[in-house]
N, C-alpha and C positions, 0 to 999 in steps of 0.2 A: 482438511485444509486449514491453514492458519492465516488470519488477517492481522497485520500489525499496523497500528496507527501511531505515527511519529508526529509530534507537534513541536515546532520550533518557535517559541514566542519571540517576536521581534518588535521593537519600539518603532514608532513613527507611522507614516502612511503606508498603505499597501504598496508592495514593491511593483515596479514597472513591469508589465507583462512581457515585453520583449526581452528584458534583462533576465527574467525568470526562465523564459524559454531557452535563451542561450545557455544559461548555467545548467539547466536541467538536461538539455540535449548533451552537453559536454559530459555531465555526470553519468550518462548511460554507458560510457566507456568502463566505468567501475561496475555498475549494477548488472550489466548483461552477463557477467561471469559468476554471479553469486549463486552458489549451489541451491537448487530447489526454489529459486525465486521465479514465479510464473509471470507476475505483472507488478509494476510499480506505477502508481498514480501520483503525479507531482501536484502539490497543493499550494495555493497562494491566497491570502486574505488579509484583511485589515489587522487581524490578530497575529499574523506571521505566516510561516510556511510549514511545510512538512510533507508527509507522504503516506500513502496507503499501499502496503506491500501484501501481495498474495503469495504465500509459501505453500509448498506441497506437504510439509510436515513441521511439527513443533521443533524437532531436532535441528532441521536446517535453519529455521528462524532463530533459534537460540544460538546456533553456531555463528550466524551473522551478527546478531545483537549481543555480542560477547562483552566481557568486562571492559575492554578498551574502546568499545564503540562510542559510548557517550562522550568520552574524552576527545575522540577523533572528530565527532560532530561539533563539539564546543570549539575546537580549534578552527573548524571551517566557518562557523557562523557567529562565534563570539558569545553564544548562550548555550546553556545545557538543555537538550531536548527531553521531552517526556515520551515514554513508550508504553503502549498498552497492547497486549496480545489477546486475540479473540479466537476461540474455536469457531469454525464456519462450516457446519454440517449441511446446510441447505442454501442453494443459490437459485434465484429466479433470473433467467436470461431472457429478457423480452426480445432481444435481437434474434436469438435462435428460436424463440417460442418454446422454451423448455424449462423444466424444473430439474435440478440435480440434487441428489442426496448422496453425501459422501462420494461425490465425483461421478455418480452414475445417473443417467437420465431416468426419470420416473414418469408415469402417466400424469399429465397436467390436469389438475382438478377442474379447470374450466373447460376442458376438452373431453367431456364424458360421452358425447354423441347423443345425449338426451335433448329433446326439443325444448 
């Protein structure tokens, strides 16, 4: 699994939450069809905005974040974003109460059955 961190530096105060929600929900029209994209988390802070993307493979992440991607984003937001890709071999899912390694559940180290 690949995690992509996109940061969009924006000047000024933190964007209004309701406006961010409207824009983000509207943009799901684009992102729901991206090959291999499992999840996208929309971010908002005093430093700007961005997203955390969870892809099934590096190939699909690189296909989305292609040579024209940064230009497209700059056209939308007026600033050039930064992109960092991370390999993500281990996930702790507290909601499901599990640990996943390379996408497969493994025995949770806190659940050993020992007193």
